[in-house]
C-alpha positions in Angstrom: -32.5 -0.1 -2.3 -34.3 3.2 -3.2 -34.2 4.3 0.3 -30.5 3.6 0.6 -29.9 5.5 -2.7 -31.9 8.5 -1.4 -29.9 8.4 1.8 -26.6 8.3 -0.1 -27.6 11.3 -2.2 -28.9 13.2 0.9 -25.6 12.7 2.8 -23.5 13.7 -0.1 -25.7 16.8 -0.6 -25.4 17.7 3.1 -21.6 17.5 3.1 -21.2 19.5 -0.1 -23.6 22.2 1.0 -22.0 22.4 4.4 -18.6 23.0 2.7 -19.8 25.6 0.1 -21.5 27.6 2.8 -18.0 28.1 4.4 -16.3 30.2 1.9 -13.3 30.8 4.2 -12.5 27.1 4.1 -12.3 27.2 0.2 -10.0 30.2 0.5 -7.8 28.5 3.1 -7.6 25.3 1.2 -6.6 26.9 -2.0 -4.1 29.3 -0.4 -1.8 26.4 0.8 -1.0 25.0 -2.7 -0.9 28.4 -4.2 1.7 29.6 -1.7 3.8 26.4 -2.3 3.5 26.9 -6.0 4.4 30.5 -6.2 6.9 30.9 -3.3 8.5 27.5 -2.8 8.3 26.4 -6.5 9.5 29.7 -8.0 12.1 30.1 -5.2 13.7 26.7 -5.8 13.4 27.0 -9.6 15.8 29.8 -9.5 18.4 27.5 -7.9 17.6 24.3 -9.9 18.0 23.9 -13.6 16.2 21.1 -15.4 16.4 19.8 -18.8 13.4 20.0 -21.0 11.3 21.7 -18.4 11.2 23.8 -15.3 11.1 22.9 -11.6 7.6 24.5 -11.3 6.4 22.1 -13.9 8.0 19.3 -12.1 6.1 20.1 -8.8 2.8 20.9 -10.3 1.3 17.4 -10.2 2.5 17.2 -6.5 0.8 20.5 -5.8 -2.5 19.1 -7.1 -2.0 16.0 -4.9 -1.3 18.3 -2.0 -4.7 20.0 -2.5 -6.6 16.7 -2.5 -4.4 15.3 0.3 -5.2 18.0 2.9 -8.8 18.5 1.8 -9.7 14.8 1.8 -8.1 14.1 5.1 -9.9 17.0 6.7 -13.2 16.1 5.1 -13.2 13.1 7.4 -13.1 15.3 10.4 -16.9 15.7 9.9 -17.1 12.2 11.5 -15.9 13.5 14.8 -18.1 16.6 14.4 -21.2 14.4 13.8 -20.2 12.2 16.9 -19.7 15.3 19.1 -23.1 16.7 18.3 -25.1 13.5 18.3 -25.8 13.5 14.5 -23.7 10.3 14.1 -25.7 8.4 16.7 -29.0 9.3 15.0 -27.7 8.2 11.7 -26.4 4.9 13.1 -29.9 4.1 14.6 -31.7 5.0 11.5 -32.8 2.4 8.8 -29.9 3.6 6.6 -27.1 1.0 6.6 -23.7 2.1 7.9 -22.1 1.2 4.6 -24.2 3.7 2.8 -23.2 6.3 5.3 -19.5 5.6 5.0 -19.6 5.4 1.2 -21.5 8.7 1.1 -18.8 10.3 3.3 -16.1 9.0 1.0 -17.7 10.2 -2.3 -18.6 13.6 -0.9 -15.0 14.1 0.3 -13.8 12.9 -3.1 -16.1 15.3 -4.9 -15.1 18.3 -2.9 -11.4 17.6 -3.1 -11.5 16.9 -6.9 -13.3 20.1 -7.6 -10.6 22.1 -5.6 -7.8 20.4 -7.4 -9.4 21.1 -10.8 -9.5 24.8 -9.8 -5.7 24.7 -9.4 -5.4 23.5 -13.0 -6.0 27.1 -14.0 -2.4 27.6 -13.3 -1.3 25.0 -15.8 -1.1 27.3 -18.9 0.9 29.8 -17.1 3.5 27.0 -16.4 3.6 25.9 -20.0 1.6 22.8 -19.4 -0.9 22.1 -22.2 -4.1 20.1 -21.3 -6.4 18.6 -23.8 -10.0 17.8 -23.2 -9.1 14.0 -23.0 -6.2 14.6 -20.6 -8.4 16.8 -18.4 -11.1 14.1 -18.2 -8.4 11.5 -17.3 -6.9 13.9 -14.6 -10.3 14.6 -13.1 -11.2 10.8 -12.9 -7.7 10.1 -11.4 -8.1 12.9 -8.9 -11.5 11.5 -7.8 -10.1 8.0 -7.3 -7.2 9.4 -5.3 -9.4 11.8 -3.3 -11.7 9.0 -2.3 -8.8 6.7 -1.2 -7.5 9.5 0.9 -10.8 10.4 2.4 -11.4 6.7 3.3 -8.0 6.7 4.9 -9.0 9.8 7.0 -12.3 8.2 8.0 -10.5 5.1 9.2 -8.4 7.4 11.6 -11.4 9.6 12.5 -13.6 6.5 13.4 -11.1 5.9 16.3 -10.7 9.5 17.5 -13.0 11.1 20.1 -11.6 14.7 19.8 -10.6 17.2 17.2 -7.3 17.8 18.9 -6.4 14.1 18.8 -7.3 13.8 15.1 -5.4 16.9 14.2 -2.3 15.6 16.0 -2.3 12.2 14.3 -3.0 13.9 10.9 -0.1 16.4 11.3 2.1 13.5 12.3 1.2 11.5 9.1 0.2 13.9 6.3 3.3 16.1 6.0 5.8 13.2 5.9 3.5 11.3 3.4 3.8 14.3 1.1 7.5 15.0 1.5 8.6 11.4 0.7 6.1 11.1 -2.2 8.5 12.4 -4.9 6.2 15.5 -5.3 9.1 17.9 -4.7 12.2 15.9 -5.7 13.0 12.6 -7.5 12.7 9.4 -5.5 15.7 8.0 -7.3 17.9 10.5 -5.4 16.6 9.4 -2.0 18.6 7.5 0.5 17.5 3.7 0.8 15.3 4.2 3.9 13.4 7.1 2.3 12.9 5.0 -0.8 11.4 2.2 1.2 9.0 4.7 2.8 8.2 6.2 -0.6 7.4 2.9 -2.1 4.9 2.0 0.6 3.3 5.5 0.5 0.0 5.8 -1.4 0.7 9.5 -2.1 3.8 8.5 -4.1 1.6 6.5 -6.5 -0.9 9.4 -6.7 1.7 11.9 -7.7 3.1 9.4 -10.3 -0.3 9.1 -12.0 -0.6 12.8 -12.5 3.0 12.9 -13.8 2.1 10.4 -16.5 -1.1 12.3 -17.4 0.7 15.6 -17.6 3.9 14.6 -19.2 3.5 11.2 -21.0 3.9 12.8 -24.5 6.8 14.9 -23.6 10.6 14.1 -23.4 10.8 15.0 -19.8 12.7 11.8 -18.5 13.4 13.3 -15.0 9.7 14.1 -14.7 8.6 10.5 -15.4 8.2 8.0 -12.5 9.9 4.7 -12.3 6.8 2.6 -11.8 4.4 1.7 -14.7 1.2 3.6 -14.9 -1.0 0.5 -14.5 0.9 -0.4 -11.3 0.2 3.1 -9.9 -3.6 2.6 -10.6 -3.6 -0.9 -9.1 -1.9 0.3 -6.0 -4.3 3.3 -5.5 -7.3 1.2 -6.3 -6.2 -1.5 -3.8 -5.6 1.1 -1.2 -9.2 2.5 -1.7 -10.6 -1.0 -1.5 -8.7 -1.7 1.8 -9.6 1.7 3.4 -13.4 1.2 2.5 -13.3 -2.2 3.9 -11.6 -1.0 7.2 -13.9 2.0 7.5 -17.0 -0.1 7.0 -15.6 -2.6 9.5 -14.9 0.0 12.2 -18.4 1.6 11.7 -20.1 -1.8 11.9 -18.5 -2.0 15.4 -19.5 1.5 16.4 -21.4 1.4 19.7 -21.3 -2.4 19.6 
C-alpha cells in the first residue's frame, strides 16, 4: 500500500514538474481562453444585449471550461509520449499497479487544468463577477472534478492511439464540437432539436452548467441559469468520471496482453 502511494505521488510530481518546466505551454494554454474572452466575447457583446448582465459574464463559465477541456485532453497525450519512448513499458512491468498509474495520470491532469482555470478567475472582477471565499472553494473543487473526468476521457482515447497525429485528429474532431454544443456561448433552449439532443448527452454541457450555478445562483440572471438542477449536473459528471476511470483501467489492464 505504501509503495503504491509513493508511486502515485511520484507520477503526479513527474507530470506536474514536466509541465511547469515548459513555460511556453502555459502561455499557449492561457492565450486561447483569453483571446476568446476578449475578442469573441467583447465582439459579440456589442451586438447582443442581455437583461441583468452582459454577454461576457454569460460566457465566462464556458471560458473556464474551455481552459480545462483543452488542457485536460492534451494532458493525456503524455500516454502516447511515454509509449513512444519506452517509459510506459517500464512502468507496466514494474511492481506498481496499472490502476495506480492511471489514477496518477488522471489526478495530475486534473491538478494542472484546475490551476490554469483558477488563473483565469483573475478576469472575474473586471467582468463584474463577485467571488466569495466559499464560492471560490466550490468552483475550485468543481473544476477539479470536471478536469479529472475530461482527463480520464482523454486517456481512454490515448490508450488506443499509437501516434500523436492520430490522437490530434480524433481530439480535433471531438473537442471543438463538444464545446460549441455545450451552451457555453449561447443558451441551449434556443438550439434546434438535434443539437439539444447532442447537448444533453455532452459532459461539457453539465460542466458549464455547474459553473453557471456557482457564479450566478444568487443573482437574478434567468437567462444565465441552466435548465437542469445542480445536483443532476454533479451526478452526471461524477458518473462520467467513474465510467471513464473504469474504461481507462480496463484498457490498461489489456495493454500488451
